[in-house]
Steps between C-alpha positions, in 0.01 A plus 500: 500500500796651680443792737755721672356576844605818683393725786613784729776673303459805724663744261790272400566360156646145503688513172585128512143441386606605151732202484235267634259614230768449233592151621157367588189461285272738688147550373393773747600682817276486807546773767310539827562858599717740703703660223555801722781537758425495869475853629330426829280803450746706298556422136255211473364479148807667348733343240231255399565561131859369497415135579187516287687634198769236549247216492302617197832572325575128502242464223289229664139520617495622861199412719491692825307613805604780732631492857424680821766771455447553127310791346124460460313310230476795263880515471515140377201540269675793335826303472303216339353736240849618410664156486333231290688210658403600861179345634366630830287211632375628839145361521519391137525168313718472191601205283866401454541202268279223632475653848320788674661764718294651778636778717443657839742769619473720808129443557475603866368853430255650432262203488659170595180294478408627154848427369494144636157438349620625161812286525297189588268552202807487273677217681214253482511486118723204402720518811695190388641715216536819705815678617438745783715810544454629857712753682417338834566135590227277641477463877740239634687434176829675417391792718706480823677822594826533694293549814326163455167639384300343219415820315315356201133555425237258627252564218766413238571168672128423514461568127798279413348218705163550329607532135849344488660711222797357317755759619489773766783755468554759774761713677486766775661298781862509385642262759243230411595467132482143375277231355224296667178309419138530612340187364545511123590872508865594469575811706804719423609796708743672262581803719844628395567168321515383140286193443429297187168318478450254217144385447430203279191278490372642827827440686709780650877466528681774692866596514684787669758679286 
């Protein structure tokens, strides 16, 4: 299967994606949150609909979690009800072809421990065929900020080490976008990038476009 991996639009609409979808055989779009523009306290959560409507308008299945400056869960659940090709996978597990997509968005509030426990219960089912959509990167992997801090989440790294999912897609730390590996797990930070991930026979091939 071919997946278009995206994250952190922040209110912008990268129209070149239309051409990529036309030219490439894309089966589904994977998005890891932060549709909304940065407002730094003013305007956060606004203009979320423009990027969302752009993605669903491409006519492909869109699997998504939400980011730390996006509206709350209820907003995305309502958008999902209104758009049949949009699948909100925060703390859910859905099938896409021969693979499973498990999501965890901005889980830090109100109950971090409960969210992680729910995520783990989903992740441990056939992890070798599981694609994780996480807004946050794992600690120490594609998570270094401009100030030299590893700002990823320790519990996510521990769960990758424990279950070794096939693919872990994240965003959030814009300056750390790229591709890495944790054992057999391919990790992609797609923040403000356009990434193609081709999965065939349990192998992940990644290209930046």
